[in-house]
C-alpha positions as CSV (number, residue, x, y, z in Angstrom):
1,M,-157.6,-36.9,60.7
2,I,-157.3,-34.3,57.9
3,S,-154.0,-32.5,57.4
4,A,-152.4,-30.5,54.7
5,T,-150.2,-33.5,54.1
6,S,-150.1,-32.7,50.5
7,L,-150.4,-30.8,47.5
8,R,-147.2,-32.7,46.7
9,G,-147.2,-33.4,43.0
10,R,-150.7,-34.2,42.0
11,K,-152.0,-34.8,45.5
12,S,-154.4,-32.2,46.9
13,L,-154.6,-31.9,50.6
14,A,-154.8,-35.5,51.5
15,G,-158.2,-36.3,50.1
16,W,-159.5,-32.8,49.6
17,G,-158.6,-32.9,45.9
18,L,-162.0,-32.2,44.4
19,A,-162.8,-29.5,47.0
20,V,-159.4,-27.7,46.8
21,G,-159.5,-28.1,43.0
22,L,-162.7,-26.1,42.9
23,L,-161.4,-23.5,45.2
24,I,-158.2,-22.8,43.2
25,G,-159.9,-23.3,39.9
26,G,-159.6,-26.4,37.8
27,V,-157.1,-28.6,39.4
28,S,-156.4,-31.4,36.9
29,V,-157.5,-34.2,39.3
30,R,-161.0,-33.1,38.8
31,G,-160.9,-34.8,35.5
32,Q,-162.1,-31.8,33.6
33,E,-158.8,-30.7,32.0
34,G,-156.4,-32.9,30.1
35,G,-152.7,-32.6,30.6
36,T,-150.6,-30.7,33.1
37,A,-148.3,-27.8,32.8
38,P,-144.5,-28.4,32.8
39,P,-142.9,-27.9,36.2
40,A,-141.3,-24.5,36.9
41,P,-137.6,-24.4,37.4
42,S,-136.6,-25.1,41.0
43,A,-135.5,-22.0,43.0
44,P,-132.1,-22.2,44.8
45,Q,-132.5,-23.8,48.2
46,A,-131.5,-22.1,51.4
47,E,-129.2,-24.0,53.7
48,P,-131.0,-25.4,56.8
49,K,-130.1,-23.5,60.0
50,K,-128.4,-25.3,62.8
51,D,-129.6,-25.7,66.3
52,L,-133.2,-26.5,65.2
53,P,-135.2,-29.7,65.8
54,A,-134.8,-32.3,63.1
55,G,-137.6,-32.3,60.5
56,K,-138.7,-35.9,61.3
57,E,-138.8,-35.0,65.0
58,I,-141.1,-32.0,64.2
59,V,-143.4,-34.2,62.2
60,E,-143.5,-36.9,64.9
61,R,-144.3,-34.2,67.5
62,H,-147.3,-33.2,65.3
63,L,-148.6,-36.8,65.2
64,K,-148.3,-37.0,69.0
65,A,-150.2,-33.7,69.4
66,V,-153.1,-34.8,67.3
67,G,-153.6,-38.1,69.1
68,G,-150.8,-40.4,67.8
69,R,-150.2,-42.6,64.8
70,E,-152.1,-45.5,66.5
71,A,-155.2,-43.4,66.9
72,I,-155.2,-42.6,63.2
73,M,-154.5,-46.2,62.2
74,K,-157.2,-47.7,64.3
75,H,-160.0,-46.2,62.1
76,T,-161.2,-48.0,59.0
77,S,-163.5,-45.5,57.4
78,R,-164.5,-41.8,57.6
79,V,-167.3,-39.4,56.5
80,L,-166.4,-35.7,56.5
81,K,-168.9,-33.0,55.7
82,A,-167.9,-29.4,55.1
83,T,-169.0,-26.1,53.7
84,M,-166.9,-24.1,51.2
85,S,-167.0,-20.5,50.0
86,S,-165.2,-19.1,47.1
87,P,-165.3,-15.8,45.2
88,M,-165.1,-17.9,42.0
89,M,-168.5,-19.5,42.6
90,P,-171.7,-17.9,43.9
91,G,-173.3,-19.3,47.0
92,E,-172.0,-21.9,49.4
93,M,-170.7,-25.3,48.3
94,Q,-171.3,-28.4,50.4
95,L,-168.6,-31.1,50.5
96,E,-169.0,-34.7,51.5
97,M,-165.9,-36.9,51.5
98,I,-166.2,-40.6,52.2
99,G,-163.0,-42.7,52.6
100,A,-162.1,-46.2,53.7
101,K,-159.0,-48.3,54.1
102,P,-156.8,-48.9,52.3
103,N,-157.5,-46.6,49.4
104,K,-161.2,-46.1,48.6
105,L,-162.7,-42.6,48.2
106,V,-165.9,-40.9,47.1
107,Q,-166.1,-37.1,47.0
108,K,-169.1,-35.0,46.3
109,V,-169.3,-31.2,46.0
110,S,-172.8,-29.7,45.7
111,T,-173.0,-26.2,44.2
112,P,-175.8,-24.0,42.9
113,Q,-174.8,-25.0,39.4
114,G,-175.0,-28.8,40.1
115,D,-173.1,-31.6,41.7
116,M,-169.6,-32.8,41.0
117,T,-168.4,-36.2,42.2
118,A,-165.2,-38.2,41.9
119,G,-164.2,-41.6,43.3
120,F,-161.7,-44.4,43.5
121,D,-162.8,-48.0,44.4
122,G,-159.3,-49.4,44.7
123,K,-159.0,-50.0,41.0
124,V,-161.0,-47.6,38.9
125,A,-160.8,-43.7,39.1
126,W,-163.8,-41.8,37.9
127,A,-165.5,-38.4,37.9
128,N,-168.9,-37.1,37.0
129,N,-170.3,-33.5,36.7
130,A,-173.0,-31.7,34.9
131,M,-170.7,-30.0,32.5
132,M,-168.6,-33.0,31.3
133,G,-170.7,-35.9,32.3
134,P,-169.4,-39.3,33.6
135,M,-165.8,-40.2,32.7
136,L,-163.1,-42.7,33.5
137,L,-159.8,-41.1,34.7
138,E,-156.5,-42.3,33.4
139,G,-152.8,-41.3,33.6
140,D,-151.9,-38.5,35.9
141,Q,-155.5,-37.8,36.8
142,A,-156.1,-41.4,37.9
143,E,-152.8,-41.5,39.8
144,G,-153.7,-38.3,41.6
145,L,-157.0,-39.6,42.8
146,K,-155.5,-42.9,43.8
147,Q,-153.0,-41.0,45.9
148,Q,-155.7,-38.9,47.5
149,A,-157.6,-42.1,48.4
150,D,-154.7,-43.3,50.6
151,F,-156.8,-43.6,53.9
152,Y,-153.8,-43.6,56.2
153,D,-151.8,-40.8,54.4
154,D,-152.3,-38.6,57.5
155,A,-150.2,-41.1,59.5
156,K,-147.3,-39.7,57.6
157,D,-145.0,-42.5,56.6
158,L,-141.7,-40.6,56.5
159,S,-139.9,-43.5,54.9
160,R,-141.3,-42.5,51.5
161,F,-139.5,-39.1,51.6
162,K,-136.0,-38.6,50.2
163,S,-135.5,-35.9,52.8
164,V,-137.3,-34.2,55.6
165,E,-135.3,-31.2,56.9
166,T,-136.0,-28.2,59.1
167,V,-135.2,-24.9,57.3
168,D,-135.9,-22.2,59.8
169,L,-138.1,-20.9,62.6
170,V,-140.3,-18.3,61.0
171,D,-143.6,-16.3,61.4
172,F,-146.5,-18.0,59.7
173,E,-150.0,-16.6,60.1
174,G,-149.0,-14.7,63.2
175,R,-147.4,-17.8,64.9
176,K,-143.9,-18.9,65.3
177,C,-143.6,-22.0,63.2
178,Y,-140.9,-24.4,62.1
179,K,-140.5,-24.4,58.3
180,V,-139.9,-28.0,57.1
181,R,-139.0,-29.0,53.6
182,L,-140.1,-32.4,52.4
183,I,-138.8,-33.9,49.2
184,E,-140.5,-37.0,47.7
185,G,-139.3,-38.8,44.5
186,E,-136.9,-36.9,42.2
187,N,-137.9,-33.3,43.0
188,D,-141.4,-33.3,44.5
189,E,-141.1,-30.6,47.1
190,T,-143.5,-29.3,49.8
191,I,-142.9,-26.7,52.5
192,E,-144.9,-27.4,55.7
193,Y,-145.2,-25.2,58.8
194,Y,-145.5,-26.6,62.3
195,D,-146.5,-24.4,65.3
196,A,-143.5,-24.2,67.6
197,E,-145.8,-24.0,70.7
198,T,-148.5,-26.6,70.0
199,G,-146.5,-28.8,67.6
200,M,-149.5,-29.1,65.2
201,Q,-149.2,-28.4,61.5
202,A,-150.2,-24.8,60.8
203,G,-150.2,-25.0,57.0
204,Q,-148.1,-25.5,53.9
205,V,-147.0,-24.0,50.6
206,A,-146.8,-26.1,47.5
207,K,-147.2,-26.1,43.7
208,Q,-150.4,-27.2,42.1
209,T,-151.5,-27.4,38.5
210,G,-154.8,-25.8,37.5
211,M,-156.3,-24.3,34.4
212,A,-154.0,-21.3,34.7
213,G,-151.0,-23.6,34.7
214,E,-148.7,-24.2,37.7
215,M,-149.4,-22.0,40.7
216,E,-148.3,-21.6,44.3
217,V,-151.0,-22.5,46.8
218,T,-150.8,-21.6,50.4
219,M,-153.0,-23.5,52.9
220,V,-153.6,-22.5,56.5
221,L,-154.9,-25.0,59.0
222,Q,-156.8,-23.7,62.0
223,E,-159.2,-24.6,64.8
224,Y,-158.2,-28.1,65.6
225,K,-161.0,-30.2,67.2
226,E,-161.1,-33.8,68.3
227,F,-163.1,-36.4,66.3
228,G,-162.8,-40.1,67.1
229,G,-159.8,-39.6,69.3
230,V,-157.9,-37.6,66.6
231,K,-157.6,-33.9,66.4
232,S,-158.3,-32.4,62.9
233,P,-158.3,-28.8,61.7
234,T,-161.9,-27.6,61.1
235,K,-161.0,-24.4,59.2
236,L,-158.9,-24.5,56.0
237,I,-157.9,-21.3,54.2
238,V,-156.7,-21.6,50.7
239,R,-154.8,-18.8,49.0
240,A,-153.9,-18.8,45.3
241,M,-153.8,-16.3,42.5
242,G,-154.5,-13.4,44.8
243,M,-157.8,-15.0,46.2
244,E,-158.7,-16.4,49.5
245,Q,-161.2,-19.2,50.0
246,V,-162.4,-20.9,53.2
247,L,-163.5,-24.5,53.9
248,T,-165.2,-25.2,57.3
249,V,-165.5,-28.7,58.5
250,N,-168.9,-29.4,60.1
251,S,-168.5,-33.0,61.1
252,I,-166.2,-36.0,60.9
253,E,-167.6,-39.5,61.7
254,Y,-165.5,-42.7,61.8
255,D,-166.1,-46.3,61.1
256,K,-169.7,-46.3,60.0
257,V,-169.3,-46.5,56.2
258,E,-170.9,-49.4,54.3
259,P,-168.7,-51.0,51.6
260,S,-171.3,-50.5,49.0
261,V,-170.8,-46.8,49.1
262,F,-167.7,-47.3,46.9
263,D,-169.5,-49.4,44.3
264,L,-169.1,-47.8,40.8
265,P,-172.1,-45.8,39.6
266,E,-174.0,-47.5,36.8
267,E,-173.0,-44.8,34.3
268,I,-169.3,-45.5,35.2
269,K,-169.8,-49.2,34.9
270,A,-171.2,-48.6,31.4
271,L,-168.2,-46.6,30.4
272,L,-165.9,-49.3,31.8
273,K,-167.7,-52.0,29.9
274,E,-167.5,-50.0,26.7
275,K,-163.7,-49.4,27.3
276,E,-163.1,-53.1,27.9
277,A,-165.0,-53.9,24.7
278,T,-162.9,-51.6,22.6
279,D,-159.6,-52.7,24.3
280,K,-160.2,-56.4,23.6
281,P,-161.1,-58.3,20.5
282,V,-164.6,-59.6,20.3
283,S,-164.9,-63.3,21.1
284,G,-164.1,-65.4,18.1
285,E,-162.2,-62.6,16.4
286,T,-158.5,-62.1,16.2
287,K,-156.4,-59.0,15.7
288,P,-155.0,-58.7,12.2
289,A,-151.4,-59.9,11.9
290,E,-148.8,-57.2,11.4
291,P,-147.4,-57.1,7.8
292,K,-144.1,-58.8,7.4
293,P,-141.2,-56.6,6.2
294,Q,-140.6,-56.8,2.5
295,P,-137.2,-58.1,1.3
């Protein structure tokens, strides 16, 4: 299943990182920008209203509505194909996202200007595109891609959150939705919206870092359809910086991915070999001893 589980921190829509990064313009997980903007000051939080379902209860209802946690956990791999449109890039873009348990991922976005790929094989995070060429990702970028590669993220392990609380019953995209605030880590906050009638997640609002710095991104999930016993949204609307972009899922296929799909590309292997050579002394050599302090 695909959900808007998270633009939390460096995560981008539970495995849509490369795609959403393109749509909102240069999200750092693409590996094309170094560094991230400092977080904006947190706004004062409204007190949750009483007499509303508990946040965890709302999330569990969503899981039941889409097929259940067991239906998600029974799958071991997935291939998703989608079409994207954005005013930032001419023509349509094609997305292919291949994932496997526990945390392997390859994403490819094809545009009229060329292809962009990114992947995580369980150990190494990498990216490749026509503008920047092949690269190894490190630090925040590598951690972001590793998080996106979590195959079972959509099963929503609520134990990792510091709090999951219902804030209010509000209008979201013309539907009555429960507004749920999720806090992970020290101050990693996401607002998620769940349809009060169907129980399914309708969207979310979160912070994301792009070339323009930190921005608020709204994502709308629509047109749920069943694939492999799990219902997934097939239309994703991303709004940021006054623009609206659309991603349409064409197909989702489960449990037919060959393990070799996640093998590192040769150009990435070459970079890894070069990095290992520079990080370690050549055989037979020793690093120079540090000078002793003078009396």
